[in-house]
VOPAGU-2260 file (C-alpha; in pm, 1 decimal, decimal comma):
REM VOPAGU-2260
SITE   aa  ch    i         X         Y         Z
SITE  MET   A    0    3367,6    1037,2     940,6
SITE  ALA   A    1    3116,7    1213,1    1013,1
SITE  ARG   A    2    2890,0     997,8     880,8
SITE  ARG   A    3    3059,2     692,2    1014,5
SITE  MET   A    4    2991,2     783,7    1370,4
SITE  SER   A    5    2576,6     859,5    1229,9
SITE  VAL   A    6    2645,9     503,4    1148,4
SITE  GLU   A    7    2809,3     342,1    1488,0
SITE  SER   A    8    2558,7     539,9    1691,9
SITE  ARG   A    9    2294,1     423,5    1565,9
SITE  SER   A   10    2397,9      76,0    1535,5
SITE  SER   A   11    2563,3     -25,2    1851,9
SITE  GLY   A   12    2398,9     -45,2    2265,0
SITE  GLY   A   13    2202,4    -321,5    2363,6
SITE  ASP   A   14    2331,9    -557,3    2690,2
SITE  GLY   A   15    2746,2    -672,3    2594,4
SITE  GLY   A   16    2797,2    -459,4    2358,3
SITE  GLU   A   17    2529,9    -618,1    2099,6
SITE  GLN   A   18    2523,4    -420,3    1814,2
SITE  VAL   A   19    2119,9    -278,7    1795,5
SITE  PRO   A   20    2007,3    -231,2    1377,8
SITE  GLU   A   21    1992,2     112,6    1214,8
SITE  LEU   A   22    1655,8      -1,2     983,9
SITE  SER   A   23    1374,1    -227,7    1106,5
SITE  VAL   A   24    1219,9    -422,7     745,8
SITE  ILE   A   25     819,8    -459,9     854,8
SITE  VAL   A   26     682,4    -683,4     637,3
SITE  PRO   A   27     290,9    -808,1     749,9
SITE  SER   A   28     239,9   -1121,8     499,0
SITE  HIS   A   29     -72,8   -1333,5     431,9
SITE  GLU   A   30    -123,0   -1660,8     245,4
SITE  ARG   A   31     134,7   -1518,8     -17,3
SITE  PRO   A   32     470,2   -1781,7      60,9
SITE  LEU   A   33     598,6   -1756,2    -324,1
SITE  ARG   A   34     582,1   -1333,4    -392,4
SITE  LEU   A   35     743,8   -1309,8      76,0
SITE  ARG   A   36    1031,1   -1552,1     -77,1
SITE  TRP   A   37    1119,4   -1288,2    -395,5
SITE  LEU   A   38    1013,1   -1020,9     -99,1
SITE  LEU   A   39    1375,1   -1222,2      80,8
SITE  ASN   A   40    1539,0   -1286,2    -200,7
SITE  ALA   A   41    1560,4    -973,1    -336,9
SITE  LEU   A   42    1612,1    -860,0     105,1
SITE  GLU   A   43    1932,0   -1053,9     101,2
SITE  GLU   A   44    2039,2    -932,3    -221,7
SITE  GLN   A   45    2101,2    -575,8     -46,1
SITE  THR   A   46    2330,6    -412,3     -58,0
SITE  LEU   A   47    2323,1    -235,9     277,6
SITE  GLU   A   48    2552,5    -407,8     571,1
SITE  ARG   A   49    2417,1    -713,5     711,9
SITE  HIS   A   50    2463,5    -563,4    1076,6
SITE  ARG   A   51    2292,8    -201,3     993,3
SITE  TRP   A   52    1918,5    -372,9     943,5
SITE  GLU   A   53    1710,2    -680,5    1046,6
SITE  VAL   A   54    1355,0    -819,9     894,2
SITE  VAL   A   55    1024,1    -901,3    1059,8
SITE  VAL   A   56     741,6   -1105,9     917,8
SITE  ALA   A   57     412,7   -1101,2    1120,6
SITE  HIS   A   58     202,4   -1333,7     936,9
SITE  ASP   A   59    -153,2   -1518,7     995,5
SITE  SER   A   60     -72,3   -1751,4     718,0
SITE  ALA   A   61    -227,5   -2125,2     733,8
SITE  GLY   A   62     -28,2   -2443,5     691,2
SITE  THR   A   63     278,3   -2469,7     746,7
SITE  GLU   A   64     541,3   -2328,1     423,5
SITE  THR   A   65     529,6   -1946,3     573,8
SITE  ASP   A   66     707,9   -2097,8     872,0
SITE  GLU   A   67     934,2   -2293,5     678,4
SITE  LEU   A   68     995,9   -2047,9     427,4
SITE  LEU   A   69    1088,5   -1816,8     776,2
SITE  ALA   A   70    1284,0   -2109,7     947,9
SITE  SER   A   71    1511,8   -2216,9     625,7
SITE  HIS   A   72    1583,5   -1852,5     449,2
SITE  PRO   A   73    1941,1   -1733,4     496,8
SITE  LEU   A   74    1855,8   -1446,4     593,6
SITE  ALA   A   75    1715,2   -1631,5     946,0
SITE  ASP   A   76    2048,6   -1843,7     930,1
SITE  THR   A   77    2200,7   -1525,0    1002,4
SITE  GLY   A   78    1988,4   -1393,9    1263,6
SITE  VAL   A   79    1856,3   -1099,4    1012,0
SITE  LEU   A   80    1542,7   -1268,6    1011,8
SITE  ARG   A   81    1256,6   -1324,0    1268,3
SITE  GLY   A   82     893,7   -1459,3    1165,1
SITE  LEU   A   83     624,4   -1395,9    1427,1
SITE  ARG   A   84     303,3   -1622,8    1376,6
SITE  LEU   A   85     -34,6   -1422,6    1459,8
SITE  PRO   A   86    -353,0   -1570,3    1485,2
SITE  PRO   A   87    -619,2   -1452,7    1172,4
SITE  CYS   A   88    -572,4   -1087,7    1181,6
SITE  GLY   A   89    -580,6    -745,6     978,5
SITE  PRO   A   90    -227,3    -617,5     843,5
SITE  ALA   A   91    -266,5    -350,7    1149,0
SITE  THR   A   92    -199,7    -566,9    1361,2
SITE  LYS   A   93      46,2    -775,3    1193,3
SITE  ARG   A   94     269,0    -413,6    1121,2
SITE  ASN   A   95     172,8    -335,1    1434,5
SITE  THR   A   96     301,3    -645,4    1603,4
SITE  GLY   A   97     659,0    -621,4    1458,9
SITE  TRP   A   98     802,5    -279,5    1463,1
SITE  ARG   A   99     702,4    -403,2    1877,4
SITE  ALA   A  100     915,1    -653,1    1820,9
SITE  ALA   A  101    1226,8    -489,2    1586,3
SITE  ARG   A  102    1511,0    -326,5    1776,7
SITE  ALA   A  103    1590,9     -55,5    1565,3
SITE  ARG   A  104    1513,5     361,5    1576,1
SITE  SER   A  105    1369,6     377,1    1234,9
SITE  ILE   A  106    1139,4     134,9    1079,6
SITE  VAL   A  107    1083,7      60,8     744,3
SITE  PHE   A  108     739,9     -80,7     609,9
SITE  THR   A  109     730,5    -323,0     302,0
SITE  ASP   A  110     436,5    -549,8     224,1
SITE  ASP   A  111     516,7    -924,8     154,0
SITE  ASP   A  112     408,0    -843,1    -271,5
SITE  CYS   A  113     746,9    -634,7    -308,9
SITE  ARG   A  114    1039,9    -671,3    -455,4
SITE  PRO   A  115    1274,3    -442,0    -413,2
SITE  PRO   A  116    1633,7    -341,8    -595,2
SITE  ALA   A  117    2002,7    -403,5    -409,1
SITE  ASP   A  118    2012,9     -46,3    -321,5
SITE  TRP   A  119    1691,5     -62,5    -189,5
SITE  LEU   A  120    1790,3     -18,0     207,8
SITE  GLU   A  121    2180,6     213,3     172,1
SITE  ARG   A  122    1910,1     469,3      46,3
SITE  ALA   A  123    1660,1     439,2     277,9
SITE  SER   A  124    1947,5     453,8     546,4
SITE  SER   A  125    2078,0     798,3     374,8
SITE  ALA   A  126    1721,2     950,8     421,9
SITE  VAL   A  127    1730,2     884,8     759,8
SITE  ASP   A  128    2052,8    1014,0     796,4
SITE  ARG   A  129    1905,7    1341,4     551,3
SITE  HIS   A  130    1590,5    1336,4     684,1
SITE  GLY   A  131    1612,1    1294,4    1098,8
SITE  ARG   A  132    1263,9    1231,4    1221,2
SITE  ALA   A  133    1041,1    1287,9     945,9
SITE  VAL   A  134     843,5     993,2     809,5
SITE  ILE   A  135     912,1     936,4     431,4
SITE  GLN   A  136     759,9     722,4     153,6
SITE  GLY   A  137     930,0     637,8     -95,6
SITE  THR   A  138     934,0     540,5    -496,3
SITE  THR   A  139     719,6     232,0    -567,0
SITE  ARG   A  140     663,0     136,7    -941,8
SITE  PRO   A  141     506,2    -227,0   -1098,8
SITE  ASP   A  142     740,8    -527,6   -1103,0
SITE  PRO   A  143     946,9    -483,3   -1446,6
SITE  ASP   A  144     935,5    -849,7   -1433,8
SITE  GLU   A  145     567,1    -831,6   -1478,9
SITE  LEU   A  146     445,9    -570,3   -1647,4
SITE  SER   A  147     304,3    -788,3   -1902,2
SITE  LEU   A  148      48,0    -917,9   -1700,0
SITE  LEU   A  149     -52,3    -523,4   -1614,8
SITE  GLU   A  150     -63,5    -454,3   -1995,0
SITE  ALA   A  151    -274,8    -832,0   -2023,3
SITE  SER   A  152    -501,8    -782,6   -1784,7
SITE  PRO   A  153    -802,1    -484,7   -1744,1
SITE  TRP   A  154    -866,5    -646,6   -1340,5
SITE  SER   A  155    -416,1    -638,0   -1267,2
SITE  ARG   A  156    -348,0    -456,0    -937,2
SITE  THR   A  157     -55,4    -307,7    -802,4
SITE  GLN   A  158     105,8     -17,2    -715,7
SITE  ASN   A  159     244,2     280,7    -879,8
SITE  ILE   A  160     354,7     618,5    -640,0
SITE  THR   A  161     547,6     874,2    -675,4
SITE  PRO   A  162     578,9    1071,6    -320,9
SITE  PRO   A  163     508,7    1185,7    -163,5
SITE  VAL   A  164     146,8    1131,0    -182,5
SITE  VAL   A  165    -138,3    1198,2      77,7
SITE  TRP   A  166    -233,3     847,3     136,6
SITE  ALA   A  167     170,3     696,3     242,9
SITE  GLN   A  168     108,7     380,5     136,8
SITE  THR   A  169     306,9     110,4     396,3
SITE  CYS   A  170     461,5     -56,4     102,4
SITE  ASN   A  171     774,2     153,7     101,0
SITE  ILE   A  172     745,4     442,1     385,6
SITE  VAL   A  173    1017,4     496,0     659,4
SITE  TYR   A  174     842,9     584,5    1018,6
SITE  PRO   A  175    1069,6     668,2    1344,6
SITE  ARG   A  176    1015,4     467,7    1596,5
SITE  THR   A  177     958,5     768,5    1818,9
SITE  VAL   A  178     662,9     910,7    1649,9
SITE  LEU   A  179     541,3     511,9    1566,9
SITE  GLU   A  180     509,0     552,9    1959,8
SITE  GLU   A  181     377,4     876,3    2071,1
SITE  ALA   A  182      99,4     808,6    1797,9
SITE  GLY   A  183       7,6     519,9    1914,9
SITE  GLY   A  184      47,6     279,0    1596,5
SITE  PHE   A  185    -178,6     127,1    1318,0
SITE  ASP   A  186    -524,2     159,7    1444,2
SITE  GLU   A  187    -636,0    -245,8    1450,9
SITE  SER   A  188    -985,9    -175,3    1398,9
SITE  TYR   A  189    -901,1     -88,3    1049,8
SITE  PRO   A  190    -982,1    -526,2     977,6
SITE  GLU   A  191    -869,6    -456,3     615,1
SITE  ALA   A  192    -523,3    -260,5     454,5
SITE  ALA   A  193    -820,4      15,3     329,0
SITE  GLY   A  194    -736,7     352,5     522,6
SITE  GLU   A  195    -490,3     290,6     811,2
SITE  ASP   A  196    -201,1     339,3     674,2
SITE  THR   A  197    -351,3     664,4     553,4
SITE  ASP   A  198    -487,7     744,1     850,6
SITE  LEU   A  199    -140,9     708,2    1073,4
SITE  ALA   A  200      34,1     921,1     818,3
SITE  LEU   A  201    -237,9    1178,2     943,6
SITE  ARG   A  202    -227,7    1137,3    1314,9
SITE  ALA   A  203     147,5    1161,0    1251,1
SITE  ARG   A  204     122,3    1504,6    1102,2
SITE  GLU   A  205     -81,4    1629,7    1368,9
SITE  GLY   A  206     165,8    1537,0    1619,5
SITE  GLY   A  207     405,8    1758,2    1464,3
SITE  ALA   A  208     628,1    1503,6    1282,0
SITE  ARG   A  209     759,2    1623,2     893,1
SITE  TYR   A  210     680,4    1411,9     558,7
SITE  VAL   A  211     860,1    1389,5     300,5
SITE  GLY   A  212     949,7    1189,5     -59,0
SITE  GLU   A  213    1221,1    1081,4     -94,7
SITE  PRO   A  214    1196,2     936,6    -507,7
SITE  GLU   A  215    1524,0     792,6    -533,1
SITE  MET   A  216    1398,3     503,1    -231,1
SITE  LEU   A  217    1301,4     301,6    -495,6
SITE  THR   A  218    1069,9       3,9    -496,4
SITE  TYR   A  219     852,9    -235,0    -727,1
SITE  HIS   A  220     545,2    -362,0    -579,6
SITE  GLY   A  221     354,9    -719,4    -750,1
SITE  VAL   A  222     156,1    -707,5   -1056,8
SITE  GLU   A  223    -126,6    -917,4    -918,7
SITE  ALA   A  224    -346,6   -1005,5   -1260,3
SITE  GLY   A  225    -689,1   -1179,4   -1117,1
SITE  SER   A  226   -1039,9   -1124,5   -1350,1
SITE  LEU   A  227   -1307,0    -931,6   -1285,9
SITE  PRO   A  228   -1504,8   -1159,8   -1021,5
SITE  THR   A  229   -1242,0   -1147,5    -823,2
SITE  ARG   A  230   -1184,3    -849,6    -825,9
SITE  LEU   A  231   -1575,7    -735,3    -780,2
SITE  ARG   A  232   -1512,7    -902,5    -450,6
SITE  SER   A  233   -1215,0    -702,1    -404,1
SITE  VAL   A  234   -1325,6    -395,9    -355,6
SITE  TRP   A  235   -1534,1    -447,6     -51,5
SITE  ARG   A  236   -1249,7    -405,6     144,9
SITE  TRP   A  237   -1289,9     -12,7      73,3
SITE  GLN   A  238   -1523,6     -19,0     313,8
SITE  GLY   A  239   -1330,9     139,7     519,2
SITE  LEU   A  240   -1253,4     426,5     348,0
SITE  ALA   A  241   -1533,8     593,8     447,9
SITE  TYR   A  242   -1390,4     568,8     846,3
SITE  THR   A  243   -1082,7     763,5     753,2
SITE  VAL   A  244   -1248,2    1052,4     574,3
SITE  LYS   A  245   -1478,0    1080,4     890,2
SITE  ARG   A  246   -1169,6    1012,3    1129,1
SITE  HIS   A  247    -979,1    1297,1     904,9
SITE  PRO   A  248   -1232,6    1529,6     724,0
SITE  GLN   A  249    -977,5    1759,6     538,0
SITE  LEU   A  250    -916,2    1476,3     312,6
SITE  ARG   A  251   -1209,6    1592,3      81,2
SITE  ARG   A  252   -1035,1    1835,2     -16,2
SITE  TYR   A  253    -876,1    1568,8    -271,4
SITE  PHE   A  254   -1238,6    1359,6    -353,4
SITE  GLN   A  255   -1471,0    1497,6    -682,8
SITE  LEU   A  256   -1653,5    1784,3    -495,1
SITE  TRP   A  257   -1560,3    1621,0    -149,1
SITE  MET   A  258   -1717,2    1298,5    -148,9
SITE  PHE   A  259   -1698,4    1068,2    -458,1
SITE  TRP   A  260   -1348,1     856,5    -447,5
SITE  ARG   A  261   -1320,6     874,2    -811,2
SITE  ALA   A  262   -1464,6    1060,3   -1107,8
SITE  THR   A  263   -1641,1     772,4   -1275,0
SITE  HIS   A  264   -1879,1     740,0    -875,4
SITE  LEU   A  265   -1948,9    1069,6    -936,1
SITE  TRP   A  266   -2066,4    1003,1   -1312,4
SITE  LEU   A  267   -2184,7     661,5   -1383,2
SITE  PRO   A  268   -2549,9     770,9   -1182,6
SITE  VAL   A  269   -2589,2     988,0   -1408,2
SITE  ALA   A  270   -2492,6     788,5   -1671,9
SITE  LEU   A  271   -2698,3     554,6   -1557,1
SITE  ALA   A  272   -3025,6     828,9   -1586,7
SITE  GLY   A  273   -2964,0     893,2   -1936,2
SITE  ALA   A  274   -3009,5     509,3   -1966,6
SITE  GLY   A  275   -3358,9     444,9   -1873,9
SITE  LEU   A  276   -3462,1     820,7   -1950,6
SITE  ALA   A  277   -3330,0     736,5   -2348,9
SITE  ARG   A  278   -3580,7     483,6   -2398,0
SITE  ARG   A  279   -3849,8     840,6   -2371,8
SITE  ASN   A  280   -3619,4    1027,5   -2605,3
SITE  CYS   A  281   -3235,2     924,3   -2749,0
SITE  ALA   A  282   -3159,1    1232,6   -2603,6
SITE  TYR   A  283   -3084,5    1176,4   -2249,9
SITE  ALA   A  284   -2823,3     910,5   -2353,0
SITE  THR   A  285   -2601,9    1191,0   -2426,0
SITE  LEU   A  286   -2599,5    1222,6   -2020,7
SITE  ALA   A  287   -2375,1     866,2   -2036,6
SITE  LEU   A  288   -2120,8    1080,4   -2231,7
SITE  PRO   A  289   -1895,8    1230,2   -1847,1
SITE  TRP   A  290   -1832,7     913,4   -1729,3
SITE  LEU   A  291   -1773,7     751,2   -2074,4
SITE  LEU   A  292   -1439,0     988,7   -2092,3
SITE  HIS   A  293   -1396,7     925,3   -1737,6
SITE  ALA   A  294   -1384,2     553,6   -1741,9
SITE  LEU   A  295   -1276,5     463,3   -2126,5
SITE  PRO   A  296    -939,7     289,9   -2099,8
SITE  ASP   A  297    -661,8     429,1   -2344,4
SITE  TYR   A  298    -519,3     156,7   -2580,3
SITE  GLY   A  299    -389,1     373,7   -2876,3
SITE  PRO   A  300    -636,2     563,1   -3092,4
SITE  GLY   A  301    -585,0     288,4   -3346,0
SITE  PRO   A  302    -962,7      86,1   -3429,6
SITE  ARG   A  303    -818,6    -271,2   -3210,8
SITE  GLY   A  304    -756,1     -18,7   -2931,7
SITE  ARG   A  305   -1072,2     141,4   -2941,3
SITE  LEU   A  306   -1257,0    -145,5   -2959,9
SITE  ARG   A  307   -1072,0    -317,4   -2665,7
SITE  GLY   A  308   -1158,3       7,2   -2451,3
SITE  LEU   A  309   -1522,6     -73,4   -2545,5
SITE  PHE   A  310   -1531,6    -430,9   -2451,9
SITE  GLU   A  311   -1463,1    -296,1   -2186,1
SITE  LEU   A  312   -1663,0     -83,8   -2048,4
SITE  PRO   A  313   -1951,2    -280,9   -1902,4
SITE  GLY   A  314   -1737,6    -427,6   -1666,8
SITE  LEU   A  315   -1604,5    -119,2   -1523,3
SITE  ALA   A  316   -1904,9       6,2   -1498,0
SITE  ALA   A  317   -1956,2    -236,6   -1302,7
SITE  LEU   A  318   -1697,1    -274,8   -1072,9
SITE  ASP   A  319   -1774,8     110,0   -1030,3
SITE  LEU   A  320   -2130,4      -2,1    -954,7
SITE  VAL   A  321   -1986,2    -234,9    -652,6
SITE  GLU   A  322   -1728,8      71,9    -498,1
SITE  LEU   A  323   -2017,6     219,8    -558,5
SITE  ALA   A  324   -2251,7     -23,7    -276,2
SITE  ALA   A  325   -1922,6     -39,4     -69,5
SITE  LEU   A  326   -1890,8     240,2     -10,7
SITE  ALA   A  327   -2238,6     290,9      98,9
SITE  ARG   A  328   -2206,1      40,6     341,3
SITE  GLY   A  329   -1916,0     231,8     486,6
SITE  SER   A  330   -2048,6     548,6     502,2
SITE  VAL   A  331   -2381,1     389,2     689,4
SITE  LYS   A  332   -2182,2     220,4     886,4
SITE  TYR   A  333   -1936,9     540,5     995,0
SITE  ARG   A  334   -2236,3     771,6     926,7
SITE  THR   A  335   -2041,2     955,7     707,9
SITE  LEU   A  336   -2149,8    1039,1     335,3
SITE  PHE   A  337   -1789,6     956,7      85,3
SITE  LEU   A  338   -1886,5     683,1    -226,5
């Protein structure tokens, strides 16, 4: 009976007895109509009763495909789904527009390349009941239907998160509306998806909000296979990490020597120096060993796996170099050293 009264108190209200949803799912989207359809189809299969949740998709996709999807999807026919078209903007603006247009007291953020299992929102609702005014991060795993892409390509990207982690990624997280209002939402000065989610969570915690993990609130994240050139172009967005570290210097304790994002970033300059000095004395080549130990992929002890790892090292070195260049640029832009 207590559970029923809790649900009714959060689902009633509005003019003329209109039911207010318990959860609002906010999805920022950009040029991913197919993956967005997969997400909406997964939401259509949720076990949580339809009157207890809604979906708001804020997008700036070109063309009409995304608009047509949002207008024709079965969730739109039942009044559960709303689409908001925006001018070109970053994900922080989309998320802010979405949650401010939403009606529920609990805001569930996810991404347009996620595909949750059927009990995702039911578990989110239970988590809200248990944790109250806390920010709640759920588990994110690579989409099991796309694991072959992850195994086949060293340049693939996905999310694998066991909560709670300090980064507070928005692919699977719940915020109380009051916390978002008090924090002012996401910082829209972030042009790319690179640190704005962490910044919001830290500001919320500084304002007194609790931050908890809910391992059973699981969603799946798509795997983007891509190529090395595509991956190299994508890492320029990490410039914003320097801004986040400047605003929240306590983050430095999670990094190598308080200023290197990855261990490979710390050791790559040493490896390059060793390679240059090896022309005079081959003993200097040993300076490359720390980077090799951190960078070499593990494909098993067999000769085939080791050979594959060795072949990937030049690309991994290029990736580290571009990431270092992006972070150096961000360090200059935001006047704080973070590499």
